N, C-alpha and C positions, 0 to 999 in steps of 0.2 A: 503493500499500500504506500504509494508515493504522497508525502506530505507537501502541502502547499506553502509555500515560504511568503510569509506577510512582510511586507514592506512598511516601514513607519511612516514614509511621507507618500501619499498617492499622488499620480501624474495629474497636474492641472491641464484643463482643457485650452489654458491661454498660454499663448509665447509672451516672452517677456524680453525686453531689450533696455540695457541700462543707457541712458541717455547722457547722464551726467552723475558724476560722484564728487563732491566737495568736502575738504574738511573746513567746518566752521569753528570759530573761536568765541568763546565767551569769557571775558575778563572779569574775574572777581579778586577779592582782596588777597587770597593766597597766591594768584598767579593765573595762568589760563587754563580754561576747561576746553578740550577738543571735543567734538563730536562729528559725525560724518551725516552728510544730507544726500540723499539718493533720489535721482529724477527717473522714473521708470516708464517706459511706454508697455503696455500690455494690449494684446488683441488674439482674436482667433483666426485671422487670415478669411474671415466669413462675414465681415460686416460688423463687428463688435471691437471697439477700440478705447482705451482709456489712460489718462496719465495719472500716475501716482507720485507723490512727493512726501519723504518722511525723512526723520532725523532719527540716529540711533547712536549709542557708545561705541559701537563696532560695525563694520560695513555691512556683514549679513544681517545683523538685526535692522539695520538702516533699509536693506534691499526688502527684507521680509514685510517690514511695515508699509514701504512704498508700494509692494506689489498688493498688499490688502488695501490700501488707500485707492488703487488703481482699479481695483474689482468694483470699490463703491461708486467710482465715477465713470464707468462704463456706458457707451453711447451707441445705440444701434445706427448703422449707415445704410443709406439708400445707395444701391449699385446698380448701373445699367451696363451691361456687357462688359464687364472687367474694368468699366471706367465708372466716371460720375455722370449725372444725367444733365447738369447744365453748369455753366461758368459760375463761380461764386467767389465772394471776398469776405473776411472776416478780420476782425481787430481785437487784440487782447493786449492790454496797456499800451506800450508803443510799438508792439509788433503786428505787423499787417501781413496778412497771406492771401494770395489770389492763386485760385486752382482753376484749370481749364480742362474739359474732357480732351481725350486723345484718340486717334484712330487705333485700331487693334494692331500690335506690334510695336508701338512706337515705344513703350517702357515708360518707367517712372523717370521724368525729367524734373528732378528736385533734388535738393541739397539739405543736409545735416536733419535737423529734427522733423523738417516735413517729409522726407523720405522714409524715416522710421516710423511716423505715423500712418502714411499712406500704405506702407507694406505689410504692418501688421492690421491694417483695416481690410486687406484683401483686395486692394485696388491695383490693377496691373498697369494700366495705362493712364496717364495723366501728366499734364504740364503745370508748372507751379512758379511762382514767385514769391520770394519773401522780401519784405520791404519794412524799413523802420529797423527796429531793435534786432540785435543779433543774439539775444539772451535766449538759450534753447528752451528753456521752460516755457517763456511767453509765446516765443514761435511753435511750440508744441501745442500748447493750449488755443492759440488762435487757429492751428489747423484743424483741431478737432470741432471747434465752433463753426469753421466753414464748411466741415463735412456734415455737421448738423443741418446747416442753411440748406444744403443740397436737398436734404429729406424734405425739409418744409416746401420747398420750389418745386421739386417733383412732385409732391402731393398735391398742389394748387392746379398744376396743369393738367392733371388727371379728369 
């Protein structure tokens, strides 16, 4: 009789990508206290994507907390033949992101944070432009906001 081996951690349905890992400092009476801030993009490559941010005493704790935070902030994206239905713009803070649909086979024409969010959302063909701030967290949140706008716009057309 073969025994089934139980794993402590079950495999999550979401993929994750570490966007940024920063060591942040708090100055107190005795000196400096260091913590880590993790910015994580999670998605299932099938229309769901989220951005999570968290701090922790060590890197693994920060990543775990950011993953849980990202799960809470998941949004459902409306896709149309591996691209988005219509052009859209969104702004978060001073970061502005513009997304346009692309023909099949064009690929993801995007850089940095926009590419990470779009890949994990499951979009294969899109053209984007990031303007204003280069802050990865702000750009990622603006991208998620733009993808949410696509859902609203395409719903109005039908």
